[in-house]
PyMOL Python script that loads the backbone (N, CA, C, O; Angstrom):
from pymol import cmd

cmd.read_pdbstr("""\
ATOM      1  N   GLU A   1       2.931   6.723  41.351  1.00  0.00           N
ATOM      2  CA  GLU A   1       3.770   5.839  42.128  1.00  0.00           C
ATOM      3  C   GLU A   1       5.250   6.184  41.959  1.00  0.00           C
ATOM      4  O   GLU A   1       5.985   6.251  42.944  1.00  0.00           O
ATOM      5  N   ASN A   2       5.695   6.403  40.709  1.00  0.00           N
ATOM      6  CA  ASN A   2       7.104   6.683  40.465  1.00  0.00           C
ATOM      7  C   ASN A   2       7.321   8.100  39.938  1.00  0.00           C
ATOM      8  O   ASN A   2       8.355   8.387  39.334  1.00  0.00           O
ATOM      9  N   ASP A   3       6.345   8.989  40.165  1.00  0.00           N
ATOM     10  CA  ASP A   3       6.423  10.395  39.755  1.00  0.00           C
ATOM     11  C   ASP A   3       6.597  10.580  38.248  1.00  0.00           C
ATOM     12  O   ASP A   3       7.178  11.574  37.813  1.00  0.00           O
ATOM     13  N   ARG A   4       6.105   9.642  37.456  1.00  0.00           N
ATOM     14  CA  ARG A   4       6.126   9.767  36.007  1.00  0.00           C
ATOM     15  C   ARG A   4       4.709   9.937  35.509  1.00  0.00           C
ATOM     16  O   ARG A   4       3.757   9.536  36.180  1.00  0.00           O
ATOM     17  N   SER A   5       4.563  10.520  34.352  1.00  0.00           N
ATOM     18  CA  SER A   5       3.216  10.717  33.820  1.00  0.00           C
ATOM     19  C   SER A   5       3.250  10.629  32.293  1.00  0.00           C
ATOM     20  O   SER A   5       4.307  10.719  31.670  1.00  0.00           O
ATOM     21  N   HIS A   6       2.087  10.453  31.723  1.00  0.00           N
ATOM     22  CA  HIS A   6       1.914  10.436  30.274  1.00  0.00           C
ATOM     23  C   HIS A   6       0.856  11.463  29.936  1.00  0.00           C
ATOM     24  O   HIS A   6      -0.102  11.646  30.688  1.00  0.00           O
ATOM     25  N   SER A   7       1.022  12.121  28.829  1.00  0.00           N
ATOM     26  CA  SER A   7      -0.030  13.022  28.368  1.00  0.00           C
ATOM     27  C   SER A   7      -0.417  12.618  26.952  1.00  0.00           C
ATOM     28  O   SER A   7       0.439  12.269  26.138  1.00  0.00           O
ATOM     29  N   PHE A   8      -1.703  12.668  26.671  1.00  0.00           N
ATOM     30  CA  PHE A   8      -2.222  12.300  25.362  1.00  0.00           C
ATOM     31  C   PHE A   8      -2.888  13.525  24.768  1.00  0.00           C
ATOM     32  O   PHE A   8      -3.592  14.260  25.461  1.00  0.00           O
ATOM     33  N   GLN A   9      -2.663  13.736  23.485  1.00  0.00           N
ATOM     34  CA  GLN A   9      -3.287  14.876  22.841  1.00  0.00           C
ATOM     35  C   GLN A   9      -3.592  14.534  21.390  1.00  0.00           C
ATOM     36  O   GLN A   9      -2.953  13.667  20.793  1.00  0.00           O
ATOM     37  N   GLY A  10      -4.554  15.212  20.847  1.00  0.00           N
ATOM     38  CA  GLY A  10      -4.923  14.998  19.457  1.00  0.00           C
ATOM     39  C   GLY A  10      -6.289  15.587  19.185  1.00  0.00           C
ATOM     40  O   GLY A  10      -7.015  15.982  20.098  1.00  0.00           O
ATOM     41  N   GLU A  11      -6.619  15.637  17.913  1.00  0.00           N
ATOM     42  CA  GLU A  11      -7.904  16.180  17.527  1.00  0.00           C
ATOM     43  C   GLU A  11      -8.986  15.110  17.625  1.00  0.00           C
ATOM     44  O   GLU A  11      -8.712  13.918  17.482  1.00  0.00           O
ATOM     45  N   VAL A  12     -10.205  15.544  17.869  1.00  0.00           N
ATOM     46  CA  VAL A  12     -11.342  14.636  17.928  1.00  0.00           C
ATOM     47  C   VAL A  12     -11.634  14.130  16.522  1.00  0.00           C
ATOM     48  O   VAL A  12     -11.624  14.901  15.563  1.00  0.00           O
ATOM     49  N   ILE A  13     -11.896  12.825  16.403  1.00  0.00           N
ATOM     50  CA  ILE A  13     -12.227  12.219  15.111  1.00  0.00           C
ATOM     51  C   ILE A  13     -13.653  11.690  15.207  1.00  0.00           C
ATOM     52  O   ILE A  13     -13.967  10.883  16.082  1.00  0.00           O
ATOM     53  N   GLU A  14     -14.516  12.152  14.297  1.00  0.00           N
ATOM     54  CA  GLU A  14     -15.910  11.714  14.296  1.00  0.00           C
ATOM     55  C   GLU A  14     -16.043  10.488  13.403  1.00  0.00           C
ATOM     56  O   GLU A  14     -15.609  10.502  12.251  1.00  0.00           O
ATOM     57  N   MET A  15     -16.643   9.430  13.939  1.00  0.00           N
ATOM     58  CA  MET A  15     -16.865   8.193  13.196  1.00  0.00           C
ATOM     59  C   MET A  15     -18.349   8.115  12.876  1.00  0.00           C
ATOM     60  O   MET A  15     -19.172   8.038  13.789  1.00  0.00           O
ATOM     61  N   ILE A  16     -18.705   8.133  11.598  1.00  0.00           N
ATOM     62  CA  ILE A  16     -20.102   8.126  11.183  1.00  0.00           C
ATOM     63  C   ILE A  16     -20.449   6.759  10.603  1.00  0.00           C
ATOM     64  O   ILE A  16     -19.729   6.230   9.757  1.00  0.00           O
ATOM     65  N   GLU A  17     -21.549   6.201  11.065  1.00  0.00           N
ATOM     66  CA  GLU A  17     -22.026   4.922  10.567  1.00  0.00           C
ATOM     67  C   GLU A  17     -23.515   5.071  10.295  1.00  0.00           C
ATOM     68  O   GLU A  17     -24.229   5.669  11.100  1.00  0.00           O
ATOM     69  N   TYR A  18     -23.994   4.539   9.180  1.00  0.00           N
ATOM     70  CA  TYR A  18     -25.404   4.684   8.846  1.00  0.00           C
ATOM     71  C   TYR A  18     -25.909   3.434   8.131  1.00  0.00           C
ATOM     72  O   TYR A  18     -25.130   2.639   7.607  1.00  0.00           O
ATOM     73  N   ALA A  19     -27.222   3.283   8.123  1.00  0.00           N
ATOM     74  CA  ALA A  19     -27.859   2.158   7.442  1.00  0.00           C
ATOM     75  C   ALA A  19     -28.545   2.669   6.190  1.00  0.00           C
ATOM     76  O   ALA A  19     -29.188   3.718   6.206  1.00  0.00           O
ATOM     77  N   TYR A  20     -28.403   1.915   5.094  1.00  0.00           N
ATOM     78  CA  TYR A  20     -29.059   2.244   3.831  1.00  0.00           C
ATOM     79  C   TYR A  20     -29.506   0.934   3.196  1.00  0.00           C
ATOM     80  O   TYR A  20     -28.696   0.038   2.960  1.00  0.00           O
ATOM     81  N   ALA A  21     -30.784   0.835   2.928  1.00  0.00           N
ATOM     82  CA  ALA A  21     -31.363  -0.360   2.307  1.00  0.00           C
ATOM     83  C   ALA A  21     -31.006  -1.625   3.088  1.00  0.00           C
ATOM     84  O   ALA A  21     -30.709  -2.664   2.498  1.00  0.00           O
ATOM     85  N   GLY A  22     -31.039  -1.527   4.414  1.00  0.00           N
ATOM     86  CA  GLY A  22     -30.792  -2.684   5.260  1.00  0.00           C
ATOM     87  C   GLY A  22     -29.337  -3.067   5.439  1.00  0.00           C
ATOM     88  O   GLY A  22     -29.047  -4.079   6.077  1.00  0.00           O
ATOM     89  N   ARG A  23     -28.411  -2.285   4.894  1.00  0.00           N
ATOM     90  CA  ARG A  23     -26.983  -2.574   5.060  1.00  0.00           C
ATOM     91  C   ARG A  23     -26.315  -1.405   5.768  1.00  0.00           C
ATOM     92  O   ARG A  23     -26.766  -0.264   5.666  1.00  0.00           O
ATOM     93  N   PHE A  24     -25.245  -1.697   6.481  1.00  0.00           N
ATOM     94  CA  PHE A  24     -24.539  -0.663   7.220  1.00  0.00           C
ATOM     95  C   PHE A  24     -23.343  -0.165   6.428  1.00  0.00           C
ATOM     96  O   PHE A  24     -22.614  -0.949   5.821  1.00  0.00           O
ATOM     97  N   TYR A  25     -23.150   1.160   6.441  1.00  0.00           N
ATOM     98  CA  TYR A  25     -22.037   1.813   5.769  1.00  0.00           C
ATOM     99  C   TYR A  25     -21.432   2.838   6.723  1.00  0.00           C
ATOM    100  O   TYR A  25     -22.004   3.157   7.766  1.00  0.00           O
ATOM    101  N   GLY A  26     -20.287   3.333   6.348  1.00  0.00           N
ATOM    102  CA  GLY A  26     -19.672   4.390   7.140  1.00  0.00           C
ATOM    103  C   GLY A  26     -18.300   4.010   7.633  1.00  0.00           C
ATOM    104  O   GLY A  26     -17.656   3.104   7.103  1.00  0.00           O
ATOM    105  N   THR A  27     -17.869   4.703   8.641  1.00  0.00           N
ATOM    106  CA  THR A  27     -16.535   4.531   9.193  1.00  0.00           C
ATOM    107  C   THR A  27     -16.633   3.787  10.518  1.00  0.00           C
ATOM    108  O   THR A  27     -17.475   4.105  11.357  1.00  0.00           O
ATOM    109  N   ARG A  28     -15.784   2.816  10.694  1.00  0.00           N
ATOM    110  CA  ARG A  28     -15.720   2.131  11.978  1.00  0.00           C
ATOM    111  C   ARG A  28     -14.255   1.866  12.316  1.00  0.00           C
ATOM    112  O   ARG A  28     -13.417   1.699  11.429  1.00  0.00           O
ATOM    113  N   SER A  29     -13.975   1.833  13.567  1.00  0.00           N
ATOM    114  CA  SER A  29     -12.610   1.583  14.006  1.00  0.00           C
ATOM    115  C   SER A  29     -12.307   0.095  13.891  1.00  0.00           C
ATOM    116  O   SER A  29     -13.117  -0.743  14.289  1.00  0.00           O
ATOM    117  N   ASP A  30     -11.141  -0.231  13.348  1.00  0.00           N
ATOM    118  CA  ASP A  30     -10.751  -1.632  13.228  1.00  0.00           C
ATOM    119  C   ASP A  30      -9.617  -1.971  14.186  1.00  0.00           C
ATOM    120  O   ASP A  30      -9.183  -3.121  14.242  1.00  0.00           O
ATOM    121  N   GLY A  31      -9.139  -1.005  14.927  1.00  0.00           N
ATOM    122  CA  GLY A  31      -8.062  -1.268  15.857  1.00  0.00           C
ATOM    123  C   GLY A  31      -7.441   0.033  16.320  1.00  0.00           C
ATOM    124  O   GLY A  31      -7.854   1.121  15.918  1.00  0.00           O
ATOM    125  N   ASN A  32      -6.440  -0.104  17.176  1.00  0.00           N
ATOM    126  CA  ASN A  32      -5.754   1.086  17.654  1.00  0.00           C
ATOM    127  C   ASN A  32      -4.291   0.774  17.921  1.00  0.00           C
ATOM    128  O   ASN A  32      -3.905  -0.376  18.131  1.00  0.00           O
ATOM    129  N   LEU A  33      -3.498   1.822  17.907  1.00  0.00           N
ATOM    130  CA  LEU A  33      -2.067   1.720  18.166  1.00  0.00           C
ATOM    131  C   LEU A  33      -1.686   2.874  19.073  1.00  0.00           C
ATOM    132  O   LEU A  33      -1.943   4.036  18.760  1.00  0.00           O
ATOM    133  N   ILE A  34      -1.077   2.548  20.187  1.00  0.00           N
ATOM    134  CA  ILE A  34      -0.607   3.567  21.126  1.00  0.00           C
ATOM    135  C   ILE A  34       0.906   3.462  21.192  1.00  0.00           C
ATOM    136  O   ILE A  34       1.453   2.387  21.441  1.00  0.00           O
ATOM    137  N   ILE A  35       1.576   4.580  20.969  1.00  0.00           N
ATOM    138  CA  ILE A  35       3.042   4.619  21.022  1.00  0.00           C
ATOM    139  C   ILE A  35       3.451   5.653  22.063  1.00  0.00           C
ATOM    140  O   ILE A  35       2.975   6.788  22.049  1.00  0.00           O
ATOM    141  N   ILE A  36       4.326   5.251  22.950  1.00  0.00           N
ATOM    142  CA  ILE A  36       4.857   6.161  23.971  1.00  0.00           C
ATOM    143  C   ILE A  36       6.312   6.446  23.624  1.00  0.00           C
ATOM    144  O   ILE A  36       7.119   5.531  23.459  1.00  0.00           O
ATOM    145  N   THR A  37       6.632   7.738  23.517  1.00  0.00           N
ATOM    146  CA  THR A  37       8.001   8.140  23.207  1.00  0.00           C
ATOM    147  C   THR A  37       8.573   8.976  24.351  1.00  0.00           C
ATOM    148  O   THR A  37       7.834   9.553  25.148  1.00  0.00           O
ATOM    149  N   ASP A  38       9.886   9.029  24.412  1.00  0.00           N
ATOM    150  CA  ASP A  38      10.523   9.889  25.405  1.00  0.00           C
ATOM    151  C   ASP A  38      10.711  11.279  24.816  1.00  0.00           C
ATOM    152  O   ASP A  38      10.242  11.552  23.711  1.00  0.00           O
ATOM    153  N   GLU A  39      11.381  12.147  25.529  1.00  0.00           N
ATOM    154  CA  GLU A  39      11.578  13.531  25.090  1.00  0.00           C
ATOM    155  C   GLU A  39      12.358  13.632  23.787  1.00  0.00           C
ATOM    156  O   GLU A  39      12.214  14.612  23.056  1.00  0.00           O
ATOM    157  N   ARG A  40      13.183  12.629  23.485  1.00  0.00           N
ATOM    158  CA  ARG A  40      13.981  12.629  22.253  1.00  0.00           C
ATOM    159  C   ARG A  40      13.202  12.073  21.066  1.00  0.00           C
ATOM    160  O   ARG A  40      13.681  12.122  19.933  1.00  0.00           O
ATOM    161  N   GLY A  41      12.002  11.544  21.316  1.00  0.00           N
ATOM    162  CA  GLY A  41      11.207  10.953  20.248  1.00  0.00           C
ATOM    163  C   GLY A  41      11.457   9.467  20.058  1.00  0.00           C
ATOM    164  O   GLY A  41      10.940   8.867  19.115  1.00  0.00           O
ATOM    165  N   GLN A  42      12.241   8.868  20.941  1.00  0.00           N
ATOM    166  CA  GLN A  42      12.525   7.434  20.867  1.00  0.00           C
ATOM    167  C   GLN A  42      11.341   6.647  21.435  1.00  0.00           C
ATOM    168  O   GLN A  42      10.799   6.997  22.483  1.00  0.00           O
ATOM    169  N   ILE A  43      10.950   5.591  20.740  1.00  0.00           N
ATOM    170  CA  ILE A  43       9.836   4.766  21.207  1.00  0.00           C
ATOM    171  C   ILE A  43      10.287   3.957  22.408  1.00  0.00           C
ATOM    172  O   ILE A  43      11.278   3.229  22.340  1.00  0.00           O
ATOM    173  N   ILE A  44       9.556   4.085  23.512  1.00  0.00           N
ATOM    174  CA  ILE A  44       9.896   3.321  24.708  1.00  0.00           C
ATOM    175  C   ILE A  44       8.859   2.236  25.001  1.00  0.00           C
ATOM    176  O   ILE A  44       9.135   1.308  25.761  1.00  0.00           O
ATOM    177  N   GLN A  45       7.678   2.344  24.408  1.00  0.00           N
ATOM    178  CA  GLN A  45       6.638   1.336  24.609  1.00  0.00           C
ATOM    179  C   GLN A  45       5.565   1.510  23.547  1.00  0.00           C
ATOM    180  O   GLN A  45       5.328   2.617  23.063  1.00  0.00           O
ATOM    181  N   TYR A  46       4.920   0.408  23.189  1.00  0.00           N
ATOM    182  CA  TYR A  46       3.787   0.499  22.277  1.00  0.00           C
ATOM    183  C   TYR A  46       2.782  -0.597  22.612  1.00  0.00           C
ATOM    184  O   TYR A  46       3.120  -1.599  23.243  1.00  0.00           O
ATOM    185  N   LYS A  47       1.567  -0.392  22.186  1.00  0.00           N
ATOM    186  CA  LYS A  47       0.501  -1.379  22.349  1.00  0.00           C
ATOM    187  C   LYS A  47      -0.368  -1.302  21.105  1.00  0.00           C
ATOM    188  O   LYS A  47      -0.882  -0.233  20.776  1.00  0.00           O
ATOM    189  N   ALA A  48      -0.538  -2.410  20.418  1.00  0.00           N
ATOM    190  CA  ALA A  48      -1.337  -2.458  19.202  1.00  0.00           C
ATOM    191  C   ALA A  48      -2.415  -3.516  19.343  1.00  0.00           C
ATOM    192  O   ALA A  48      -2.138  -4.639  19.766  1.00  0.00           O
ATOM    193  N   SER A  49      -3.651  -3.160  18.988  1.00  0.00           N
ATOM    194  CA  SER A  49      -4.731  -4.138  19.044  1.00  0.00           C
ATOM    195  C   SER A  49      -4.640  -5.125  17.882  1.00  0.00           C
ATOM    196  O   SER A  49      -5.174  -6.232  17.965  1.00  0.00           O
ATOM    197  N   LYS A  50      -3.977  -4.736  16.818  1.00  0.00           N
ATOM    198  CA  LYS A  50      -3.740  -5.598  15.650  1.00  0.00           C
ATOM    199  C   LYS A  50      -2.254  -5.545  15.337  1.00  0.00           C
ATOM    200  O   LYS A  50      -1.690  -4.455  15.232  1.00  0.00           O
ATOM    201  N   SER A  51      -1.609  -6.687  15.185  1.00  0.00           N
ATOM    202  CA  SER A  51      -0.154  -6.709  14.970  1.00  0.00           C
ATOM    203  C   SER A  51       0.248  -5.996  13.687  1.00  0.00           C
ATOM    204  O   SER A  51       1.346  -5.443  13.620  1.00  0.00           O
ATOM    205  N   TRP A  52      -0.612  -5.990  12.658  1.00  0.00           N
ATOM    206  CA  TRP A  52      -0.259  -5.368  11.387  1.00  0.00           C
ATOM    207  C   TRP A  52      -0.123  -3.857  11.511  1.00  0.00           C
ATOM    208  O   TRP A  52       0.550  -3.244  10.681  1.00  0.00           O
ATOM    209  N   LEU A  53      -0.734  -3.231  12.515  1.00  0.00           N
ATOM    210  CA  LEU A  53      -0.561  -1.792  12.714  1.00  0.00           C
ATOM    211  C   LEU A  53       0.889  -1.471  13.086  1.00  0.00           C
ATOM    212  O   LEU A  53       1.482  -0.538  12.544  1.00  0.00           O
ATOM    213  N   TRP A  54       1.452  -2.243  14.007  1.00  0.00           N
ATOM    214  CA  TRP A  54       2.838  -2.018  14.424  1.00  0.00           C
ATOM    215  C   TRP A  54       3.810  -2.426  13.322  1.00  0.00           C
ATOM    216  O   TRP A  54       4.803  -1.737  13.088  1.00  0.00           O
ATOM    217  N   GLU A  55       3.538  -3.530  12.647  1.00  0.00           N
ATOM    218  CA  GLU A  55       4.433  -4.025  11.606  1.00  0.00           C
ATOM    219  C   GLU A  55       4.544  -3.057  10.435  1.00  0.00           C
ATOM    220  O   GLU A  55       5.565  -3.047   9.747  1.00  0.00           O
ATOM    221  N   ASN A  56       3.537  -2.258  10.198  1.00  0.00           N
ATOM    222  CA  ASN A  56       3.526  -1.310   9.075  1.00  0.00           C
ATOM    223  C   ASN A  56       3.556   0.137   9.562  1.00  0.00           C
ATOM    224  O   ASN A  56       2.948   1.012   8.946  1.00  0.00           O
ATOM    225  N   LEU A  57       4.248   0.387  10.645  1.00  0.00           N
ATOM    226  CA  LEU A  57       4.284   1.705  11.266  1.00  0.00           C
ATOM    227  C   LEU A  57       4.771   2.799  10.315  1.00  0.00           C
ATOM    228  O   LEU A  57       4.218   3.899  10.324  1.00  0.00           O
ATOM    229  N   GLU A  58       5.773   2.532   9.510  1.00  0.00           N
ATOM    230  CA  GLU A  58       6.309   3.562   8.606  1.00  0.00           C
ATOM    231  C   GLU A  58       5.268   3.980   7.575  1.00  0.00           C
ATOM    232  O   GLU A  58       5.151   5.166   7.267  1.00  0.00           O
ATOM    233  N   ASN A  59       4.510   3.029   7.036  1.00  0.00           N
ATOM    234  CA  ASN A  59       3.427   3.378   6.107  1.00  0.00           C
ATOM    235  C   ASN A  59       2.329   4.144   6.833  1.00  0.00           C
ATOM    236  O   ASN A  59       1.768   5.096   6.289  1.00  0.00           O
ATOM    237  N   LEU A  60       2.026   3.738   8.038  1.00  0.00           N
ATOM    238  CA  LEU A  60       0.972   4.375   8.821  1.00  0.00           C
ATOM    239  C   LEU A  60       1.292   5.836   9.114  1.00  0.00           C
ATOM    240  O   LEU A  60       0.399   6.683   9.089  1.00  0.00           O
ATOM    241  N   ARG A  61       2.524   6.130   9.383  1.00  0.00           N
ATOM    242  CA  ARG A  61       2.931   7.514   9.675  1.00  0.00           C
ATOM    243  C   ARG A  61       2.743   8.455   8.491  1.00  0.00           C
ATOM    244  O   ARG A  61       2.623   9.666   8.677  1.00  0.00           O
ATOM    245  N   LYS A  62       2.717   7.917   7.287  1.00  0.00           N
ATOM    246  CA  LYS A  62       2.560   8.731   6.086  1.00  0.00           C
ATOM    247  C   LYS A  62       1.105   9.078   5.797  1.00  0.00           C
ATOM    248  O   LYS A  62       0.832   9.970   4.994  1.00  0.00           O
ATOM    249  N   LEU A  63       0.173   8.390   6.436  1.00  0.00           N
ATOM    250  CA  LEU A  63      -1.250   8.610   6.177  1.00  0.00           C
ATOM    251  C   LEU A  63      -1.806   9.766   7.000  1.00  0.00           C
ATOM    252  O   LEU A  63      -1.421   9.948   8.156  1.00  0.00           O
ATOM    253  N   PRO A  64      -2.702  10.544   6.415  1.00  0.00           N
ATOM    254  CA  PRO A  64      -3.376  11.566   7.219  1.00  0.00           C
ATOM    255  C   PRO A  64      -4.407  10.916   8.144  1.00  0.00           C
ATOM    256  O   PRO A  64      -4.910   9.832   7.853  1.00  0.00           O
ATOM    257  N   VAL A  65      -4.710  11.565   9.232  1.00  0.00           N
ATOM    258  CA  VAL A  65      -5.718  11.059  10.161  1.00  0.00           C
ATOM    259  C   VAL A  65      -7.052  10.969   9.445  1.00  0.00           C
ATOM    260  O   VAL A  65      -7.462  11.904   8.756  1.00  0.00           O
ATOM    261  N   GLY A  66      -7.727   9.845   9.609  1.00  0.00           N
ATOM    262  CA  GLY A  66      -9.031   9.655   9.004  1.00  0.00           C
ATOM    263  C   GLY A  66      -9.002   9.009   7.632  1.00  0.00           C
ATOM    264  O   GLY A  66     -10.060   8.778   7.046  1.00  0.00           O
ATOM    265  N   ALA A  67      -7.815   8.709   7.096  1.00  0.00           N
ATOM    266  CA  ALA A  67      -7.715   8.083   5.778  1.00  0.00           C
ATOM    267  C   ALA A  67      -8.097   6.609   5.864  1.00  0.00           C
ATOM    268  O   ALA A  67      -7.881   5.959   6.887  1.00  0.00           O
ATOM    269  N   TYR A  68      -8.659   6.096   4.790  1.00  0.00           N
ATOM    270  CA  TYR A  68      -8.929   4.665   4.689  1.00  0.00           C
ATOM    271  C   TYR A  68      -7.630   3.968   4.319  1.00  0.00           C
ATOM    272  O   TYR A  68      -6.817   4.515   3.574  1.00  0.00           O
ATOM    273  N   MET A  69      -7.433   2.753   4.840  1.00  0.00           N
ATOM    274  CA  MET A  69      -6.197   2.024   4.561  1.00  0.00           C
ATOM    275  C   MET A  69      -6.464   0.536   4.536  1.00  0.00           C
ATOM    276  O   MET A  69      -7.479   0.057   5.041  1.00  0.00           O
ATOM    277  N   ASP A  70      -5.520  -0.196   3.929  1.00  0.00           N
ATOM    278  CA  ASP A  70      -5.609  -1.654   3.939  1.00  0.00           C
ATOM    279  C   ASP A  70      -4.721  -2.181   5.070  1.00  0.00           C
ATOM    280  O   ASP A  70      -4.221  -1.401   5.880  1.00  0.00           O
ATOM    281  N   LYS A  71      -4.526  -3.499   5.125  1.00  0.00           N
ATOM    282  CA  LYS A  71      -3.758  -4.087   6.226  1.00  0.00           C
ATOM    283  C   LYS A  71      -2.252  -3.931   6.077  1.00  0.00           C
ATOM    284  O   LYS A  71      -1.494  -4.400   6.927  1.00  0.00           O
ATOM    285  N   THR A  72      -1.810  -3.275   5.004  1.00  0.00           N
ATOM    286  CA  THR A  72      -0.392  -2.916   4.891  1.00  0.00           C
ATOM    287  C   THR A  72      -0.213  -1.427   5.184  1.00  0.00           C
ATOM    288  O   THR A  72       0.873  -0.880   4.991  1.00  0.00           O
ATOM    289  N   CYS A  73      -1.272  -0.778   5.646  1.00  0.00           N
ATOM    290  CA  CYS A  73      -1.299   0.639   5.983  1.00  0.00           C
ATOM    291  C   CYS A  73      -1.002   1.520   4.772  1.00  0.00           C
ATOM    292  O   CYS A  73      -0.382   2.576   4.899  1.00  0.00           O
ATOM    293  N   LEU A  74      -1.446   1.078   3.609  1.00  0.00           N
ATOM    294  CA  LEU A  74      -1.389   1.890   2.405  1.00  0.00           C
ATOM    295  C   LEU A  74      -2.773   2.462   2.167  1.00  0.00           C
ATOM    296  O   LEU A  74      -3.779   1.809   2.445  1.00  0.00           O
ATOM    297  N   ARG A  75      -2.824   3.674   1.656  1.00  0.00           N
ATOM    298  CA  ARG A  75      -4.104   4.357   1.472  1.00  0.00           C
ATOM    299  C   ARG A  75      -4.952   3.681   0.401  1.00  0.00           C
ATOM    300  O   ARG A  75      -4.469   3.354  -0.683  1.00  0.00           O
ATOM    301  N   VAL A  76      -6.216   3.479   0.724  1.00  0.00           N
ATOM    302  CA  VAL A  76      -7.209   2.960  -0.220  1.00  0.00           C
ATOM    303  C   VAL A  76      -8.431   3.862  -0.134  1.00  0.00           C
ATOM    304  O   VAL A  76      -8.542   4.689   0.771  1.00  0.00           O
ATOM    305  N   TYR A  77      -9.333   3.698  -1.069  1.00  0.00           N
ATOM    306  CA  TYR A  77     -10.552   4.503  -1.077  1.00  0.00           C
ATOM    307  C   TYR A  77     -11.746   3.577  -0.987  1.00  0.00           C
ATOM    308  O   TYR A  77     -11.750   2.516  -1.610  1.00  0.00           O
ATOM    309  N   PRO A  78     -12.764   3.957  -0.221  1.00  0.00           N
ATOM    310  CA  PRO A  78     -13.925   3.072  -0.042  1.00  0.00           C
ATOM    311  C   PRO A  78     -14.726   2.948  -1.330  1.00  0.00           C
ATOM    312  O   PRO A  78     -14.766   3.864  -2.151  1.00  0.00           O
ATOM    313  N   THR A  79     -15.355   1.803  -1.482  1.00  0.00           N
ATOM    314  CA  THR A  79     -16.239   1.612  -2.639  1.00  0.00           C
ATOM    315  C   THR A  79     -17.556   2.308  -2.378  1.00  0.00           C
ATOM    316  O   THR A  79     -17.962   2.487  -1.230  1.00  0.00           O
ATOM    317  N   GLN A  80     -18.214   2.697  -3.447  1.00  0.00           N
ATOM    318  CA  GLN A  80     -19.507   3.353  -3.313  1.00  0.00           C
ATOM    319  C   GLN A  80     -20.586   2.313  -3.038  1.00  0.00           C
ATOM    320  O   GLN A  80     -20.450   1.160  -3.449  1.00  0.00           O
ATOM    321  N   PRO A  81     -21.657   2.705  -2.348  1.00  0.00           N
ATOM    322  CA  PRO A  81     -22.764   1.777  -2.151  1.00  0.00           C
ATOM    323  C   PRO A  81     -23.367   1.390  -3.503  1.00  0.00           C
ATOM    324  O   PRO A  81     -23.409   2.198  -4.431  1.00  0.00           O
ATOM    325  N   LYS A  82     -23.830   0.148  -3.599  1.00  0.00           N
ATOM    326  CA  LYS A  82     -24.464  -0.313  -4.829  1.00  0.00           C
ATOM    327  C   LYS A  82     -25.794   0.379  -5.024  1.00  0.00           C
ATOM    328  O   LYS A  82     -26.453   0.759  -4.056  1.00  0.00           O
ATOM    329  N   ASP A  83     -26.188   0.544  -6.272  1.00  0.00           N
ATOM    330  CA  ASP A  83     -27.473   1.147  -6.605  1.00  0.00           C
ATOM    331  C   ASP A  83     -28.540   0.057  -6.439  1.00  0.00           C
ATOM    332  O   ASP A  83     -28.492  -0.977  -7.106  1.00  0.00           O
ATOM    333  N   PHE A  84     -29.489   0.298  -5.556  1.00  0.00           N
ATOM    334  CA  PHE A  84     -30.508  -0.706  -5.238  1.00  0.00           C
ATOM    335  C   PHE A  84     -31.802  -0.497  -5.988  1.00  0.00           C
ATOM    336  O   PHE A  84     -32.862  -0.842  -5.466  1.00  0.00           O
ATOM    337  N   ARG A  85     -31.765   0.049  -7.179  1.00  0.00           N
ATOM    338  CA  ARG A  85     -33.000   0.261  -7.941  1.00  0.00           C
ATOM    339  C   ARG A  85     -33.484  -0.985  -8.585  1.00  0.00           C
ATOM    340  O   ARG A  85     -34.513  -0.970  -9.262  1.00  0.00           O
TER     341      ARG A  85
END
""", "prot")
cmd.dss("prot")
cmd.show_as("cartoon", "prot")
cmd.util.cbc("prot")
cmd.orient("prot")
């Protein structure tokens, strides 16, 4: 309509989820954040499914893709499944 366009790029991320002893484990998406920048890198628009993603943007930028994080966007590590013996 206004001769403008957006391009999106990035690597594919595989999300694995599995069941063990009747419980579900694995990786699941908890939300998303889309940021649109201009040619200078200035943010011109954003959309976040969870407000805490935008509020903690600086912490989020420091994380590698696929890392586990808490709601302050600090890196955490998942707990191991319990031994069901």
